[in-house]
C-alpha positions, 0 to 999 in steps of 0.5 A: 474529538476522536470521533468528530467528523467535519461536515463536508458531505459524502465522498465517493470511493471508486475502485475494484475488489482486486485492487490493493490500493482501493481496499487500502483506502476503503479501510482507511475511510472505515477506520476514520469513520468518514462517510463515503459511497462505494462505487465499482470503477468502470461499472454501469454505476460509475458516473465519475469524471475522468481522473487526472491519471487513469488509476484506482482508487479514485476519491471524488469530492462533492461539488461545493458550489451550490450554483453548479450543476456538476455533481462532483468537485475534486477528483483525486487519485494516488492513495498516499496523497489521498490519505494526507489530504483527508488528514487536513479535512477530517478530524479525529482517528488520525492515521498519522502519529503526532510525533514527527519522527514516528510519523516518518517511520510510519511513512517509510513503512507505508511506502515499503508496502506500496512500492515493494510489497506490491511486487510480491502481490503482482508476482504471485498473481501473474507467475503461477497458473492457478493464480493467473486462471483465477485472476483472468476469470474473476477480475473482469467480472468486477465491473460487469456481472452481466458479461457474456461468455464470449466477452468473458473469454476475450477479457480473460485473454486480454488481461492475462496477456497484458499483465503477464507481459508487464511482469518484467516491468515490476521485477517479477522475473525468474532471476528475481523470484527468490528475492521477491518470494523470500521477502514475502515470507519474511514479512509474514513471519514478522507480522506473525510475531507482531500479532503475538503481542499487539495489533499494529506496528506503532502501538495499539492503533493503526498508522499509514504503514499498517494500511499500506501493508494491509492493502497488498496483503488483501490480495496475497493472503486472501485472494491469490491461491498460491500466496494465500496457501503460504500465509495460512500454513506459515502465518495464520494470524496474519490472515485474521489480521487482514480480515480485522483491518478491513473494517476498524470502525469499531476500534476505540483509540486514544492518542496514548495508543501510539508507542514512542519512537524509542520503544518500538516493538521488536517486530517493528524493528525487524520490519525496518531491517527487512525494509533496509535489506529490500526496499531501500537498496532498490529505491536508491538504485532506481533513483540512481538509474533514472539520474544516470539515464541507465535502462536497468536497475541493478542492486544487491538484495540479501546477497543476490542480484536484483534487476528490473527497469527503472520506474519514475514514480518510485523515484518521486516516492523516494524524493518525497520521503527524503523531503520529509526527513529534511523537514524534521528538526535536528533533534527529531532527525537524530532520533530517526537516525538512531532508530534506523542505525544498522537497519540498512534504511540509512542509505535512503537518507544519505 
C-alpha cells in the first residue's frame, strides 16, 4: 500500500526555481511518487488557464471529461490545501501522521515554515546588496532564457524596486532585522542538532512540517548568498539536508516510522519553543490587529518589539489551525496541550 498510486492521470506543477513554495510542492510530489509534469510558470511552455489567485505554485489536474476539448480540469494554488487535496486522492507515502494529535503538531510546524520562516527568506534576499543583485539578475531569466540585455535590465530594475518596496509589508525592517535574523540562526541550530540523530522532525519519515521548512530553506541555505554563507558556517548538515529532501522518492518508509507525540525528539521540542517565541505571538497579534481594525501589528518577540502591517491571509491560517485543534477529541486535545505546555504555543489555542 505504501507505493500504490491512484490512476488519475498526470498532474502539472507550474512554478519557478526561486519560489520556496514551488520547490516545497515539487518535493512533496517526488516523495509521494505522484507522477507530474514540471512546467516553468510564465514561460513559453506555460499553457495553463488563469488560476483563481495569481500565485505559485499552480497544480493543474487533467480534464476528467473525455468529451471536452479543454486539456486541464481543476487549477489549484496554495501549497497547504494542495497537500491536503493530494492526501485524499493518492494513497501511500502520506505526509500526514495517522495520529490526529501528532498531525496537529505537524500542521503547526508547516505553518511556521510557510508564514514565519518565509520572513527570513524575503529579508535576506532583499536586504543585502549581493543578494539583491543576484535575485535581480537571475529571477527574470527563469521564465525566459532568450531575454535580451535591455529587457533583462528593465526586468532587473522592476523586480528589485518592487520587492524592496514590499519589505516593510512582510516585516523586513531595520527594527525587525535582529528578530528575523536571530530566528533564522536558531532554526539552523535546531536542525543541525536534529540531523545529528535523525532525519525528520516527527520520526524517520517526512511530514508536512519538514516540507514547509524545507521550502524556505531551499532559498535561504542554497540560493541567497548571505543566508547561505551563515548556514554553511554554522550548520553544514542543514545544507545537505535540504539537498536530500529535494527528492525523497528513494526513501523507504513505513507507518512505524512516525514517532509518538509523547516521544518527540529533543530538537523538535526546541523547535516548538522557537515557534512559541516567534510565530505564535506574531500570529495572535496579527489576528487581533485585523479584528480591531488596527493598521499595525505590534508584539513582543524574545524581549524585542516586532512591528509590521497586518496580513489577512495569516489570520486565515491561524483560524484553520484553531479549527483543527477544536476538531480533536478531548483526549487528543489534552495530549497536544501537554506537549505545548510552556512552549509559548499555548497562546495560539486560548
